[in-house]
C-alpha positions as CSV (number, residue, x, y, z in Angstrom):
1,M,159.0,259.2,185.1
2,D,161.2,261.8,186.3
3,L,164.1,259.5,186.5
4,F,163.2,258.0,183.0
5,Y,163.5,261.5,181.2
6,G,166.1,262.6,183.6
7,S,168.4,259.9,183.0
8,L,167.6,260.4,179.5
9,L,168.5,263.9,179.2
10,S,171.3,263.6,181.0
11,F,173.7,261.7,178.7
12,F,172.0,261.7,174.8
13,V,175.0,262.0,172.7
14,I,173.8,264.7,170.1
15,L,176.2,264.8,167.5
16,V,175.0,264.5,163.7
17,S,171.9,266.0,164.9
18,L,173.6,269.7,166.0
19,G,172.4,271.5,163.1
20,L,168.8,270.8,163.7
21,H,169.1,270.9,167.0
22,F,171.7,274.0,167.9
23,L,170.2,277.3,168.7
24,F,171.8,280.6,168.5
25,Y,171.1,283.7,171.6
26,K,171.8,287.4,170.8
27,K,174.5,288.1,173.8
28,N,173.0,289.1,176.9
29,T,173.2,292.9,177.3
30,T,170.6,293.2,180.4
31,G,173.1,290.8,183.0
32,L,176.1,288.9,184.2
33,Q,175.9,285.4,182.8
34,P,177.7,282.5,184.7
35,P,181.4,282.3,184.5
36,G,182.1,279.7,181.9
37,G,183.5,278.4,178.6
38,K,181.2,277.1,175.8
39,G,184.0,274.7,174.4
40,W,184.1,273.7,170.7
41,P,181.9,275.5,168.0
42,F,178.5,273.5,167.7
43,L,180.0,270.5,169.4
44,G,180.1,272.7,173.0
45,E,181.4,270.4,176.0
46,T,178.7,267.6,175.4
47,H,181.7,264.6,174.4
48,E,184.1,265.7,177.8
49,F,180.7,265.9,179.6
50,L,179.5,262.1,178.4
51,S,183.3,260.8,178.8
52,T,183.3,261.4,182.4
53,G,180.7,259.1,182.8
54,W,182.3,256.6,180.4
55,N,185.4,256.9,182.7
56,G,183.2,256.1,186.1
57,Q,183.5,259.7,187.2
58,P,180.8,261.5,186.4
59,E,181.5,264.5,189.0
60,K,184.9,265.6,187.6
61,F,183.0,267.4,184.8
62,V,181.0,269.7,187.4
63,F,183.9,269.5,189.8
64,D,186.6,270.6,187.6
65,R,184.4,273.6,186.7
66,M,183.6,275.1,190.0
67,A,187.2,275.0,190.8
68,R,187.8,276.3,187.5
69,Y,185.0,279.3,188.2
70,S,184.7,279.7,191.7
71,S,181.1,279.0,191.4
72,N,178.5,276.8,192.2
73,I,176.3,277.9,188.9
74,F,178.5,278.0,185.8
75,K,177.3,278.3,181.4
76,T,178.2,275.8,179.0
77,S,177.0,274.2,175.8
78,L,175.6,270.8,176.1
79,L,174.0,268.7,173.5
80,G,173.6,271.8,171.1
81,Y,172.5,274.2,173.9
82,N,173.1,277.2,175.8
83,T,173.2,275.7,179.5
84,A,173.5,276.7,183.1
85,V,175.0,273.9,184.8
86,F,173.2,274.3,189.0
87,C,175.6,272.8,191.6
88,G,174.7,273.9,194.9
89,P,171.4,273.7,197.2
90,A,170.7,277.6,196.8
91,G,170.0,276.3,192.8
92,N,168.1,273.1,194.0
93,K,165.7,275.1,196.3
94,F,165.0,277.7,193.7
95,L,164.8,275.3,190.7
96,F,162.4,273.4,192.6
97,A,160.3,276.3,194.0
98,N,160.1,277.9,190.3
99,E,158.9,274.4,188.5
100,Y,156.3,275.0,186.0
101,K,156.8,278.9,186.6
102,L,160.9,280.2,185.5
103,V,161.8,276.6,184.6
104,R,159.9,273.0,183.4
105,M,161.2,269.6,182.6
106,W,163.3,269.7,179.1
107,V,163.4,267.0,176.6
108,P,165.2,266.8,172.9
109,D,162.8,267.0,169.6
110,Y,163.7,263.1,168.8
111,V,162.0,261.5,172.5
112,N,159.3,262.1,170.2
113,K,160.5,259.8,167.3
114,L,160.0,256.8,169.9
115,F,157.2,258.4,171.9
116,P,155.0,260.1,169.7
117,S,152.5,262.5,171.4
118,K,150.3,264.9,170.6
119,S,151.8,266.8,173.9
120,S,154.8,268.0,174.9
121,A,156.8,265.7,177.0
122,A,156.3,268.5,179.6
123,D,152.8,268.4,179.5
124,E,152.5,265.1,179.1
125,A,155.1,264.3,182.5
126,I,151.8,266.6,184.3
127,K,149.3,264.6,182.8
128,M,151.1,261.4,184.7
129,R,151.6,262.8,188.0
130,K,148.0,263.2,188.1
131,S,147.2,259.6,187.4
132,F,149.9,258.5,190.2
133,P,148.3,259.7,193.5
134,M,145.7,257.2,194.1
135,F,148.4,254.5,193.2
136,L,150.8,256.1,195.6
137,K,148.9,256.8,199.0
138,P,150.0,254.7,201.8
139,E,147.2,252.1,201.6
140,A,148.5,251.4,198.4
141,L,151.7,251.5,199.0
142,Q,150.8,248.7,202.2
143,R,149.3,246.8,199.6
144,Y,152.1,246.3,197.2
145,I,154.8,245.2,200.1
146,S,153.3,241.6,199.8
147,V,153.2,241.6,196.2
148,M,156.9,242.2,196.2
149,D,157.8,239.8,198.4
150,D,156.4,236.8,197.0
151,V,157.3,237.9,193.7
152,T,160.9,238.8,195.3
153,G,161.3,235.3,197.0
154,K,160.4,233.1,193.9
155,H,162.6,235.3,191.6
156,F,165.6,234.2,194.6
157,T,164.5,230.8,194.5
158,T,164.3,230.0,190.8
159,S,167.4,232.3,189.6
160,W,169.8,232.3,192.6
161,E,169.6,229.7,195.0
162,N,171.6,226.7,194.3
163,Q,174.1,229.0,192.0
164,E,177.5,229.2,192.7
165,V,178.2,232.4,190.8
166,V,176.2,235.2,189.5
167,A,176.2,238.1,187.6
168,V,174.0,240.6,189.7
169,Y,173.2,242.7,187.4
170,P,171.2,240.7,184.3
171,L,169.3,239.1,187.3
172,I,168.4,242.2,189.1
173,K,167.0,243.7,185.7
174,R,164.9,241.0,185.6
175,F,163.5,240.6,188.8
176,A,162.5,244.5,189.1
177,F,161.2,244.4,185.4
178,L,158.9,241.1,187.0
179,I,157.6,243.7,189.6
180,A,157.0,246.1,187.4
181,S,155.6,244.1,184.7
182,K,153.1,242.7,187.7
183,L,151.8,245.7,189.4
184,F,152.2,248.2,186.3
185,I,150.1,245.8,183.7
186,S,149.2,242.7,186.3
187,V,151.2,240.8,183.8
188,E,153.5,237.6,185.3
189,D,153.5,234.8,183.1
190,P,157.5,234.5,182.5
191,N,156.7,233.6,178.6
192,H,154.8,237.1,178.0
193,I,157.3,239.0,179.4
194,A,159.5,237.5,177.5
195,K,158.3,239.0,174.9
196,F,159.6,242.2,176.1
197,A,163.4,241.5,177.0
198,A,165.4,242.1,173.4
199,P,162.8,244.9,172.4
200,F,163.6,246.9,176.0
201,A,167.1,246.2,175.3
202,D,167.0,247.8,171.7
203,L,165.1,250.7,172.7
204,V,167.5,251.1,175.8
205,S,170.7,250.9,174.0
206,G,169.2,252.9,170.6
207,I,168.0,255.9,173.3
208,F,171.3,256.7,174.0
209,S,172.3,257.0,170.1
210,I,172.6,259.2,167.5
211,P,169.0,259.6,166.1
212,I,169.5,258.4,162.9
213,D,166.7,256.2,161.6
214,F,168.6,254.3,159.4
215,P,168.4,250.3,158.9
216,G,171.1,248.9,161.0
217,T,171.4,251.9,163.1
218,Q,171.3,251.9,166.9
219,F,168.3,254.3,166.5
220,H,166.6,252.3,164.2
221,K,166.5,249.3,166.2
222,A,165.1,251.3,169.5
223,V,162.0,253.0,167.1
224,K,161.8,249.2,165.9
225,G,162.2,248.1,169.7
226,A,159.4,250.8,171.0
227,N,156.9,250.0,167.7
228,H,157.0,246.3,168.8
229,I,156.7,247.0,172.7
230,R,154.3,249.2,172.1
231,N,151.7,247.0,169.8
232,E,151.7,244.2,172.5
233,L,151.2,246.5,175.2
234,I,147.9,247.8,172.6
235,K,147.1,244.3,172.7
236,I,147.2,243.9,176.4
237,I,144.7,247.2,176.7
238,K,142.1,246.1,174.1
239,Q,141.9,243.6,176.2
240,R,141.6,245.2,179.6
241,K,138.8,247.0,178.0
242,I,136.9,243.8,177.9
243,D,138.0,242.4,180.8
244,L,136.8,245.9,182.5
245,E,133.1,246.3,180.4
246,D,132.6,242.6,181.6
247,G,133.8,243.0,185.1
248,K,136.9,240.4,185.0
249,A,139.1,243.3,186.1
250,S,139.3,245.9,188.4
251,P,139.9,249.4,187.7
252,K,142.2,250.0,190.2
253,Q,143.9,246.7,190.4
254,D,147.0,247.8,188.6
255,I,147.7,251.6,187.0
256,L,146.6,250.7,183.4
257,S,142.9,250.0,184.8
258,H,143.8,253.2,186.7
259,M,144.4,255.0,183.3
260,L,141.4,253.2,181.2
261,A,138.7,254.0,184.0
262,T,140.3,257.6,184.1
263,N,140.3,258.6,180.6
264,G,138.6,261.6,179.3
265,D,136.9,262.2,176.7
266,G,136.8,264.4,173.5
267,E,140.1,265.6,172.9
268,D,141.0,265.2,176.2
269,A,140.7,261.4,175.6
270,M,144.6,259.4,175.4
271,T,144.8,257.1,172.8
272,D,145.8,253.2,173.2
273,S,148.5,254.5,171.7
274,D,149.2,257.5,174.1
275,I,148.5,254.7,177.4
276,A,151.1,252.6,175.2
277,N,153.9,255.1,175.6
278,K,152.9,255.9,179.0
279,L,153.7,252.4,180.4
280,I,156.8,252.3,178.5
281,A,158.2,255.0,179.7
282,L,157.0,254.1,183.7
283,L,158.3,250.1,182.4
284,L,161.8,251.5,181.6
285,G,161.9,254.4,184.4
286,G,160.3,251.3,187.1
287,H,163.2,249.1,186.3
288,D,166.3,250.5,185.3
289,T,166.8,252.7,187.9
290,I,165.9,250.1,190.8
291,A,168.2,248.0,188.8
292,S,171.5,250.5,188.9
293,T,170.2,250.9,192.6
294,C,170.4,247.4,193.9
295,A,173.4,246.4,192.2
296,S,175.2,249.3,193.9
297,I,174.3,248.3,197.3
298,V,175.3,244.5,196.6
299,R,178.4,245.9,195.4
300,Y,178.9,248.0,198.2
301,L,178.2,245.3,200.6
302,A,180.5,243.3,199.2
303,E,183.0,245.7,199.7
304,L,181.9,246.8,203.5
305,P,181.3,243.8,205.5
306,D,181.1,245.5,208.5
307,I,177.6,247.4,206.8
308,Y,176.6,243.8,205.7
309,E,177.1,242.2,209.3
310,G,174.2,245.5,210.2
311,V,171.5,245.3,207.6
312,Y,172.0,241.1,207.5
313,K,171.9,241.4,211.6
314,E,168.5,243.8,211.3
315,Q,166.9,241.8,208.0
316,M,167.1,238.5,210.4
317,E,165.3,240.1,213.1
318,V,162.9,240.7,210.4
319,A,162.7,237.2,209.5
320,K,162.7,235.4,212.3
321,S,159.6,237.8,213.6
322,K,157.4,235.9,210.6
323,G,156.2,233.1,211.0
324,P,156.0,229.7,208.1
325,G,155.1,231.6,204.4
326,E,154.4,234.4,206.1
327,L,154.7,237.9,204.1
328,L,156.0,241.0,204.6
329,N,154.0,244.1,206.0
330,W,154.2,247.9,206.6
331,E,155.2,247.2,209.9
332,D,158.0,245.5,209.2
333,I,159.7,248.5,206.6
334,H,159.4,250.4,208.9
335,K,162.4,248.5,211.3
336,M,164.1,248.5,208.3
337,K,165.6,251.5,209.8
338,Y,170.0,250.8,209.4
339,S,168.8,248.9,205.8
340,W,167.4,252.4,204.5
341,S,170.2,254.4,205.9
342,V,172.7,252.3,203.9
343,A,170.3,252.8,200.2
344,S,170.3,255.9,201.6
345,E,173.9,256.5,201.3
346,V,174.2,253.9,198.1
347,L,172.1,256.8,196.6
348,R,174.5,259.4,197.3
349,L,177.4,257.6,196.1
350,S,176.0,256.4,193.1
351,P,172.5,258.0,192.2
352,P,171.1,256.1,189.3
353,F,170.7,259.4,187.7
354,Q,173.4,262.5,188.1
355,G,171.0,265.4,187.1
356,T,168.3,266.7,184.8
357,F,167.4,269.2,182.2
358,R,165.5,272.6,182.9
359,E,164.1,275.0,180.2
360,V,164.2,278.8,180.9
361,L,160.2,279.9,180.4
362,T,161.1,283.7,180.7
363,D,163.7,285.9,182.0
364,F,165.1,285.6,185.3
365,T,167.9,286.6,187.7
366,F,169.0,284.5,190.0
367,S,172.6,284.7,192.6
368,G,173.7,287.6,190.6
369,F,173.8,285.8,187.4
370,F,171.4,286.9,184.2
371,F,169.7,283.4,182.5
372,P,167.9,284.3,179.2
373,K,164.7,282.8,178.0
374,G,165.4,279.5,176.4
375,W,168.4,278.6,177.8
376,K,168.6,274.9,179.0
377,I,169.7,274.3,183.2
378,Y,171.5,270.9,183.8
379,W,171.3,270.4,188.2
380,S,173.7,268.3,189.3
381,T,172.6,265.6,191.8
382,N,177.1,265.2,192.5
383,G,177.8,268.7,192.5
384,V,175.8,268.9,196.6
385,H,176.6,264.6,196.6
386,K,179.7,264.5,196.9
387,N,180.9,268.0,197.9
388,A,182.9,268.2,200.8
389,E,181.1,271.3,202.3
390,Y,177.8,269.5,203.2
391,F,178.8,266.4,203.4
392,P,182.3,265.5,205.0
393,E,184.7,263.1,204.2
394,P,182.6,262.8,200.9
395,L,183.9,259.8,199.5
396,K,183.5,257.8,202.7
397,F,180.7,255.3,203.2
398,D,178.8,256.7,206.4
399,P,175.1,255.4,207.1
400,S,175.4,257.1,210.4
401,R,174.1,260.4,208.0
402,Y,170.4,259.7,208.0
403,E,170.6,259.7,211.6
404,G,168.3,262.3,213.0
405,A,167.8,265.7,211.0
406,G,169.8,264.1,208.0
407,P,171.2,265.5,205.3
408,A,170.5,269.9,205.1
409,P,167.9,270.8,203.1
410,Y,168.3,270.7,199.3
411,T,171.7,268.3,199.5
412,Y,170.3,265.7,199.2
413,V,168.5,264.8,196.0
414,P,168.6,261.3,194.2
415,F,164.9,261.8,194.1
416,G,164.5,265.4,192.8
417,G,162.5,268.1,194.9
418,G,159.7,270.2,194.4
419,A,157.0,270.2,192.3
420,R,159.6,267.1,190.4
421,M,160.3,265.1,193.0
422,C,160.0,261.5,192.0
423,P,156.5,260.5,192.6
424,G,157.8,256.6,192.6
425,K,159.7,257.2,195.8
426,E,158.1,255.7,198.1
427,F,157.4,253.0,195.4
428,S,161.2,252.4,195.0
429,R,162.1,252.5,198.6
430,L,159.7,250.2,199.3
431,E,161.5,247.6,196.7
432,I,164.6,248.3,197.4
433,L,164.6,246.8,200.9
434,V,162.4,244.1,199.7
435,F,165.2,243.3,197.8
436,M,167.6,243.6,200.7
437,H,165.9,241.8,202.6
438,H,165.5,238.4,200.4
439,I,169.5,238.5,199.8
440,V,171.0,239.2,203.0
441,K,168.9,236.2,204.3
442,R,169.9,234.3,202.1
443,F,173.8,234.7,201.2
444,K,176.7,236.2,201.5
445,W,178.9,237.4,198.6
446,E,182.1,238.0,196.9
447,K,183.6,239.7,193.8
448,T,185.0,237.7,191.0
449,I,186.1,240.7,189.5
450,P,187.3,242.7,192.5
451,D,187.9,246.4,190.2
452,E,185.4,246.1,188.2
453,K,184.7,249.3,186.4
454,I,181.4,251.1,186.9
455,I,180.1,252.8,183.9
456,V,178.3,255.7,184.3
457,D,176.1,256.0,181.3
458,P,173.4,257.3,181.9
459,M,173.1,255.0,185.0
460,P,176.1,253.3,187.3
461,V,176.1,250.2,185.9
462,P,179.1,247.1,186.2
463,A,180.7,246.9,183.1
464,K,181.0,242.9,183.1
465,G,177.4,242.4,184.8
466,L,179.1,242.4,188.6
467,P,179.9,239.0,189.3
468,V,179.3,237.0,192.3
469,R,180.4,234.3,194.4
470,L,177.5,233.1,196.7
471,Y,177.8,231.9,199.5
472,P,174.4,230.6,201.7
473,H,173.4,230.8,205.1
474,N,172.8,227.8,206.6
475,T,169.9,228.6,209.1
């Protein structure tokens, strides 16, 4: 959820609706504001903020200003709002510790058009977190491993094997959506899942477009896509209610059943539409971020043969310990230490989201600077991830960074931190490791486009889908 909203907010182009969203603030007279500039009137620095990602260098916006102002905090204007950008571990620690006290998650008003709700997005996020614990406990996560392993194995058999060249990114998106559908709503029929493909593509595309709901616009297509998905999910929800009453479904079988079983009464009760909206957000966040990360892993392993060999050796030791048809389990995951260090380094260099927005709830002072109520704060992962002060030779791929105590606190934040730590962190870890296990035990590969551009909009995505030539192992 956090990843979905963080990605959604970080890179939304707001040009036409600035007049609706732009707020004017009185000049602060009680304290020193961070150094920085606001850019163009009304437009601010939004275009430069976005364009550095489109050019594959999302960190450039942050580091250019850190160098210019000699500060880990600077002010700017993004999405039509006065914004302070936090780029260092001290700022991360402060924000994570003061979630829901001095700051809280912020989303622009247009989100309500896509996901209409009687509560604010921040309040909805809190409710979502309260729904998750049961499904993120170690015993629940252990049950997911065999499901993930089974789905992943079938996906590779049907979509990768006997292929000379594949486009990695589209295949991984399909794989991640299969797992999310299976575990969140117990849907695994490929024909049923296919009904969601085009509407989800329209929704994702329109989320990052100008919010004009007029026929022919991307945003209009996104609204239609969201409505279509919502209606399909409501059908599933209604049938699930019947199945729960008849004892054909278990209250613990997936997140949907849990939402229905724990739904309140009266004013606190979620409508079918409310539940569908939450499922849309989960399905989006549960497959786009995984797809981006796994595609980045495939890209780095193609470019770094020594790293690939280390992962291959570890995963083959796990594979050889399994009997015919035996699925992966919790103990196997714990043996994949080097593989997770590799994945962690991928998450440092190519985080699926570049940062998220917060809103200042009350005036406060931090690091000698004053932040008025209503300002927005954007905290940047790249401000620490690619900073030589915290990671020597920051652009070098080095899995050994995660040995021992690992990175210093608040310098490695691909999943956020504090009260807003991504609740799906461990779920993501399992899915990523199961994917790595299957791909390396089956194939080596090479990129067919050596210098393929990586576009960050809002997540790192290969411009041409990352086509690779597969070389199956003989064993």
